N, C-alpha and C positions, 0 to 999 in steps of 0.2 A: 504493498500499499503506499500512496504516496507520504511522506512526511512534512510536507506541507500542509496539507487539510486534514481535517480533523475532526470526526464526531464525536461529540459525549452524549451517552444517553442512560439517565436515569429512569428506572421502573419503579415510581412511589407508590404508596398507598392510594393517593388520590388520581393521579394520572402519569401518563410515560412522557417527559421529557427528552428534548432534544435540542441540542444544538451543533451547527459548523460552523469550524473555524479556520479561515486559510491565514497562513504564513505569509506578508506582504515586507516590501522593503522597509515599511512602516511601522510593523508588527502585526498580531493578529488583527483581525477585523472577522464580523460577522457576515454569514454569508445565507446561512439558512436556520429557520430554528420552527420547533414546531411544542406545542401542550397539547396532547391528547387525553381528554380525561376520560374515566372510566364510568361506565354507564351510573354501578354506584360504587360509595365510595370500599374500597377493601376492609374495612374495622366495621362495616355492617354486618350483622348477625347473616348466616346462612349464603353468605357469597362465594362463588365460587371464584377463589381468588386462581387459581393457576388460569382457568378460561379466560377471566376476564384481563391479564397482561396478554394471552396472546392476541386476543383481539385487539387490541390498541398497539403492538407493534406490531402485527400483519398491517394494520393502516399507515404505520410509519412508512415498513419499508414500499408499501405503494403507491403512496403518496411524496416520498421523498427520493432524491439519488443517493444509497450509501455505496456505490460501487468507487472504488479504486482510493478509498481513503481509508486513513487509521482508526479506529473504533475502540472508545476506552467505556466503560460498564462501569459501574460503583456499585457496592454491599452496604445495605446499611450499614449503621453503626451499631445497632442493638443486636447486628446478627454478626457480628466480627469482635476481636480484641484487640485493644492499643493498650499497650502497656509500656512504661516509663523506665531507666534504670539508670544510674550514674556508674560508667563504668572503672576500672582501678586503673592506676597510672601504668600502660605497657608500649610497646613497641605499634608501632602503625601497621606492621605484619600480622602482628598478632590479635588485633582487633578481630576477626571473624570470629575466632573460637571465642573469645571471651563473650560476644554477642550470644553464640548458642547457645552455653553455657547460662546465660542469663536467659534467654527462649525459655529452656527447659524448665526454668526456677516460675518465669512470669506466665508463661502460656498453661493452663490448665486441665491440658489435653496432650497423649502423648505427639511429638514432633510428627510422627509418620501418620499422623490425622490431620491434619494440618497443612494448609498453603503458608507460608509465612516469609516475613520481608524483612527488611530492618533499615534504618537509616539514624546518621548519628547529627548530635549537633552541640556545638563549641562556643561557649563567650571567649571574642576576641581576649577578654582583660583577665582572663581565667583559665587556668592547666585544665580543669574538671572538661571531662567529656561524657556526655550525656547521650545514650540510645534509642528511640523508640520503637518498637517491634510491634511490628501488624501482623494479625493473620485470622483468616477464614477456616472453619471446618473444610475438609477434601468434599465431605458430601452437600455441602448448601453450595460450594462452587460448581460442582459439579451439574447441581439443580440447575443452579442460574442458568450455565452453559448450553444445559440441552434443549430449556427453553429459547433460549438463544438460536440454536440451530436449526430448530423447527422451522423459524420464518427468515434462514436465511442469514444470519448475521454471527458473525464469527468476530469474537473483539480481540484485540491486541491486547489491551492492558486492561486489569481487572484493580480496583483500589478501592480504599473506605469512603463514604461521602462525609464524613469528617475531614478526613483529610483532602478532598477535593474542594471545602467549603474553604479550608484553609489558602488553597492555593488561589482560588478567584479572590479573596480579597487582598492575600500579600502582594500579588501583580499590581491589583487594579490603584491600589494605595501605596503601592512603593515599599513595602516591610526591608527594615533592614533591622540592624542590633542597637540601634538608637530610638526606634518607633518606641512612643508609648506604651506600656504593659496596657493590652488590649484584650477583652475577653468578647469572642465570636460566639452568638445563640443562634444554633437552626433550629427553631422547634417544627419537628415532625409533626403525621398524621398520628403517629403513636410511640415516638420516644422522643428526644431531645437532646444533640450533640451542643457542648459544651468543648468548646476550643481556647486556651489561652498560649495568644504569642505573646513571647515577654523576655528580650535581649536575645533574640535568636533563636529562643528554647520553644518547643511545642508541645504542649501538655492537650492531652482529648478525657472525657468523660462524656459517656452516654447514661442517662438514665428513664426511665421509663413512664416518663407523661409527654404526651402530645396534644392534640388537637384533636382526637376521638375523645377527652376527658372534658374539653370544652365542650363539646359537640353534646357529651352526655349532661350535663349540667344544665342545658337550654330544655331539652329534653324533659330534663324532672322537673326545670322551674315552671315551664309554660307550656307542660303537659302535649309535647309537640311528638310527630314524628321524626323518625330518626333525618331522613331526606329533608323535610323544613327544616328541623332544628340547624341541621349543616347549610342550607341556603341561608338562613338568619345569621349563622356564624360567619357567612363568609361578606355578608351584605352591612355587615354594622355599622362600620365606618362611616358607610353614608347615611346612614338611616338616621331620623328624630329619634328614635329608641334607644339611642344608643346608652342613655342613661342605666335605663332599664336594662339592659342586657350587659351591661357592668357589673351592676348589683348581682345579675344572676351569677356572673364568673366568678367573683371576687374571690371563694373559695378556691377555684383552682388557682388563681393568679397567688393566692399565697403560699399553696403548695410550689408551684413552680417558682417563688422565691427563696422558698426556704430548701429547694434541693441545689440552687445557685448557691446562695451562701456557704453552704458544706461542701461545695465540689471546693470552691475559691478558696475558703479557708483550711480545706486541705490542700492545696497545692502552695497560700504560704504559709504553711507547716514546715513543707519541704525544703522551699526557696525563702529564706528568712527577708532576704533582698529583694523579693517583687515589689513592683508601684506599678499595679492595677488601678488605671485612672478611668476608663470609659470602655461601654459595651455597644457593641454592633448587631444587631437581630436581621436575619434573612426568614424568608419563608411567608406564607399568607398567612398560619397563624399567629403573626406579628403583628400582622396590622390591627390586631382587635381593638375594640376604642377602651382607651384608658392602661393600656400593658405599656408601653412606655414611662407614662404618668408612677403609675405603681410601682415599675422596678426600680426608678428612678428615686423613690423615696425610700423604699425598704431597703436597696442597695451601695446606698451613699456613692455612686457612680454617674458618670454624665451618659445618658444611654441616647443609643441613635440607632437608624432604622437604614440600609441600604435602599440608596433611593434610585440609584442608576450605575450603570460601570461607565469609569471617566477614560479608560481606556482601550476598551470595546466597542471601537464605532460599526454602527450599522448606515447603510445607505437605502434611498429608497422612502414610498412614502409610510412604511411602516416602524421608521424612527422612533417615532415619539408613542409608538402602540409596545413597541421594544422595550425602552426606558421603563415604561410603566409595569415591566413583567419582570426587570432587574431580580426584585427580591424573590422569585420563584425559580429562578435560572440559575443562581449560584453554585448549585452542585453541579450543573451539566458546565458550566463555564469552566470550571476548575477543571473536569475529566479534558475537556477538548484542551485547554493550554498545557497539561501534561503532557499530553500525546502531540502538541508542537516543541518540546523541549523547553516549556517556558513556566516551569512549576517547581517551587520551590521544595517540595514534597515530592519523591518521586517511588513509593512505594507499589510494588506491581504483585500481586498474589498470583498471576495466569500461573497455572500448572505447567509445568516444564513441558509435560507430552502435548500438548496446546499448541504449545510456541513451537515444535518442534514438527509438530503435524502440518501447521501451515507453512513453515519453512520450506519442506516438500513439495507442497501443494504448488507452490511458486516457481519451485525448482523443475519441478514434471514438464511442465512449458517447452522449457530448453533441454532438458531432456530427448523429448519427441522428437523436436526442431533437430537435434544434431543424429537421432537414429532417422529421421526421415531423410534428412541429405545422404547418410552411408547408403540409404537402401538406394537411393535415385541414383547414387556413383553405381551401386552394384549391380542394378537392373530395376527399369520402370513397373516392371511385373509383378513384384513384392511390396508397391510401397502405398498402392489400391487398399489390398485388406489391412496390412499394418495400421496406416493412419485411422480406418474405419475401426477399427478394434479400440486404437486408444480413446478416440472419441466415446466409443460407446462405454467405455469404462471411466469417462471424467463426468459423464453424464450421472446427475444424480437423481433417482428418481422424486416427484415433487411430493412432500410430507404433506401438502392438503388434498389430495386425494385419499391416502390412508385414515388422514383423518375426519373427511367428510362419510366414508364411509364405515368407518369405525360410529360416529356419531351417528349417524343413521342405524345404526342396529342398535344402539343404544334405546333413542329414543323412541323406535316402533315398539322394541319390548317392555319399553314404561309403559307407553299407551298401550298395551296387549294388558298388562297388569294391571292398570289403572280401572280398564273399563270402558275406555271412551271411545273405544273402536266399536261398540256394539249401539245398536240403534239405541236413540235417546227418549224418553218418554218427555210429554209436556212438561215444561216448568217454567213457571211466571216469575222465577226468582231475577232471572238479570233485568227484564224489562221493568222490574218496580225496582230492583236497586237504581234505572236512570231517569224512573221517575221520581223518587227523591229529588231531583236536583230542580225538577218543573215547582212553580211557584215556591221556591226554596225561601223568598222573603216575606212570606205570609210569618215565618217565626222569629226571624228579626224585629218585623214591625211589632208585634205580642211583647217581645221584650223591650221593646222602648215603649211601648203604652205602658206595659206593669211599673216603669222607672218612671214615667212622668204621672203616671196615678199616686204614687209614693211621694213623689216633688209637692204635689197638690197641698200637701199637709205642710208647709214651709215651716208654720211656727211649731211642729211638732217635730220628736224623734222619732221615723221608720223604720225597721229592719225587716229586712223580704227573710224570712226564714224558709220558703219552698215555695214553687213555681208547680203547677200540674199542669198537664192541658192531654186533652182524650178528642182524637178526632171523632166525628159521629157525621154517621150518612144515613139520612131518612129519622126515622125514629126508635132504631136500635141502640141499645148499648156500646160503647165505645171497645175497640175488639183490645185495646193496648193504652197503657198509661205509659208517661214519661214522669217522672219524676226524681230528683234529686236535690238533696241537703242544699245548705244556703253556704255553707263553705268549702263546695267542690263546685267550682269552675272548672271548667269541658272546652274545648276548644276545637274540637273535629266533629264528625258524622259517623265515628267509627261505631256507636252507641245510643241510646233512648238518651237522652240530655234535657235538662232544664235549667233555668235560671236561680243561681244563689243569689249572692250580693252582688248589684251591678246599677248602672245609670242608665240615662237615656243613649240610645244606640248600643246597647246590648245585643251582641248576637250569642246566641252558644245553640239552639235548640234544632234538633231533627226531627222529621217522621218517624215514630217508632216502626222496629223493625222486627224479623220473624228473626230468634236464633241461629235459624240455619245461614244467613247472611245473606240472603239474597232475597228480603219482603217478603211479602203476601199476595195472595191470589184472591181478591175481595169477595169472587163468589164461593171460594171455599171456607173464608171466613162466616159468613153467614151460614152457608150450611154446616159448617159442623158446631154452630149455635142450635141447630134445630130449627133455622130461622127457615129453609127453604132458599129460595131465590132473596136478594135483598132488597129492602123497601123501597121506595123514591121518596124522594124528599130532598130538601137543601143541606147541602154538606156544611160544616161547622164545624169548630174546632173550641169545648169547654174548656176552661181558664177557671184554676182554683188559685190562690195566691193566700197564702197565710203570713200575717204581719203581724210583728213583734211593737209595740209602740209603748210609748210614755205617758199617754193620755190614762188618766182614772177612769174607772171602770164608768164611774155613775155617768160621767161625762162623755163616755165613747158615743152616744148616737148622735149628739149632736154633733162634735167635730167630724164624723166618718159621712153623716151626710152634708156637710157644709163643706168636704174636702174630695173623697175620692167618687161619692156616688153621684155628686156633682158633677167631677170629672166625667164619668161614663155619657150622664146624659148629654154635656156638651158636645162630645167628642164621637157621638154615637153613629156619624152619619159623616162621613168625610170621601172627597170627590176621588183624593192622591190615592188613601187606604184600599188593600185588597179585601177588605171587608167591612161588615158593620158590624158594630157592637150591638147585645140585649144583654139583659138581665135572664136567668131561667126561669121558663117560662113557671107562672105560679109560686114563684118561692122569691122572697127577698135577696137583695145585691149582697148583703152583709149577715155572718151572724157572730158570736161570743165564740171564744175557747177557751173551755173553763182552766184555770190554772191548777198549780200541783200542790196546791192545798197550802200556799205563800201569804194567805188572807188579803190579799187583795184583788183576786177574781183573774189573775192573769199571770204572763208570765214576767220573770226580770229580763232584763236586758244586759247581755253580758259584757263585760269588761274587758273585753279583748276586740272591742273596736275603737273608731273615732269617729268622728261627726266631720259629715262632709255635708259641701253647699245641695240646699234642700232636705238635709234633713234625713239621708239615706248613711246609713253605717255600712263601715267596709271593715277587715281584718287588717288588724298593724301586728300580728307578731313577726318578727325575725325573720328571713328564709321563706317568707310567702310570698307572693306579687298580687298587687291589686289586681281584680278578676277586668276594670276597664283596662289595666296597661296590658292584658293578655288580650283582650278583644282587639285592641289596637295595633298590635301586633299580628293577630291573626289578618285584620281587613287588609297591612301593610304587605302582608306575602301572597294576599291573593290575589294584590294589585302589582304586584313583580309576577307571580304568573302569568298575568293577561300579557302585561307587556312581554316578557320573555317569548310567548306565543307567536305573536307581531312582530317580534326582530329577530327570532332566531338564535342560535348559539353559534360562538365563533368557535370553529374547532379545526385540529390539523393543522396547524402550523401558525393559529390566529386565537390568541387568549382572550381576556377580557379587554374589554375598550379603554381607553383612556380614562375616560370621564369616572368609570367603576372601580379604576384603580388610583383616583385622585390621593394624591398624598393627606394626609392632616399636618395641621399647622405643627412646627417644632414647639413641644409642650415642655416647659421648664419652670423651673421655683418648685415648691412643696407642696405637697397635697394634703387636704382632708379628707374620707375615704366617707365619712358621715358628711362633708358637706358635697360628696359628690352624688353620693346616693343616700338622701336623707331621712330617716323612719321617723314616721309619726309618734306621739306618745300616744297610746291610752285614758280613755277616758273612764271617770268612775262610772259604776253602774247606777241605777236609777229604776226604779218600781214601776210597771205599768199592767198593760194588760193585751194581748193576743187573740187577732179577730182573722175572718176568712171573707174573703172575696170572691164573690162566681159569676162571672160573667160569661158569654158566648160570643165566638168572633163567627157572623156567617159570613162563608167566602163569598166573593163574585163570580168565583169559574168553580166550572163541572167539571171536578175529576172524568166521570163518566165519558165526558165530551173529547177526551181527550185518547191520544190515538198511542201514547206509549205506553201504557200499562195493558194488565191482562184485562 
């Protein structure tokens, strides 16, 4: 391969990243690059990691020209070993023997089971010599090389990701022995690499905390699915809800800061003269809002983020886009620089037999040519068959054919075992799932109206304990009920939901669904109740609100009539609403709920809530997120999904747009976390009473006329 052109390739948990550098008279320059995201992050449960990697690598090979260039690939830091030791003063020719002795002591595997390499470091002002030993198990290297071979990639260099990160930043910032002590931090998906560059020395530590832990924190805080939480984390920097995201991520930030402090402390215990003054972060996770400010406050270091490469120019219309992607391309840039001979660390753990086979493959062409010329001289009758045989032996059958046959057989067997190839019975599940999205705004309106009713009693404190909805058609009873306690907000349509504590604009209810996961056939519901065919009538949603208030029992009738009942009358019919409101026929709009025997005739308002405008109370315990914040985040995600469908995703050599990667202003100064994400103090409890509001929302649309359901 050419020594002046190199591809650096990283197979990450979120995407396959690659960059092509060409060495010219002015130094390396960017010729091509690619970020090919996986369909699902490999840290998600039940993801076939090998298949996802194979698909992304196939796209890289098909969409970009890798022929004729040196190939350098990386092994993640958490799958390798980096150990450092001081060498005793010996002659230079005896250094390899001493290093091998140190390798036996430092590597937790027999040397015959690992591929390893080393590099020495020496401070010009000190006689001490240090050695860095880099090792990967032969099994891990063999697995990675086999996967690359399947797609037609044969690497020339295999090195560790933290070494590549150091090579990229050391080249771009021109590190020397006089460079101030610097901590490099690469926060990956499943682990974080910490590299210390100090007085010509390099020290590496990897700890198992990465972007997956941040995503999982959002899943738990906002009750999101893993893909939605990953999207929220990725777009948090441009989001107006960055403060709430930071509050949810604060425990993970604390764990990350502690791991960094422990690593720095251990290094300084080994090097008493170490003077570390700054931290430079790379990777997409390092763009999370508040991370730089938090680390600066906790570590007492100047914290920066790699904004762009200064010494890796790119020409053409994609220059600005490449600059925005620099933090995500740091590892592959370091790999390509090593392939061009421009790296400070040159550890290469590729197996010797792979190097030997590659050399023989390159020499085979010359051997075949020499043999052919000899045969031509001996007689043209022999050259034809020989060349044909040589070409046939050099051809490798395409791996795609065998993989396609194997995959087809496996899928056929799985389909037969699952019984999906047999004739199907009629099932309304799929159609009814689609129908769940029709008129879904009705439940958003109901949640908003519930909040408005509560706000109508602005002079009193109301707390929504529960909200129950029952879909009714004709005069039959509801087939299912959706109920949830007030302290259990929800964000999706994965299960029947209702509103707990919330305000105007709250959305969180979905049509009740069958436990089979696909909805119900209305005819089947009616027949299962023994009612024959469903009755004709107007569709409606029966709503029941249980409200806790500070109103004394003897004053409750007057207060509710003047607030909630009045609101129901005034808003019974609205042109923009998808329904009209009416109280249940033959019944009162409200009723008293007897208290638990406290002498007040009602329940006592809990002291774990705080008063909000309009008299609504919301939870204030540390670690919980206000439901209205959750709903705002949910609406933001829906809007982003809609925009994504309109604009499309950039793949195969194009990453996010510059606007999506817009950098935050440099954060400086000290920060108080309680000022960044303040927590409101709880309010004292007070006595009151509990009552129930009942009304019907008569729908203005007829589900029987919709063609989507059964």
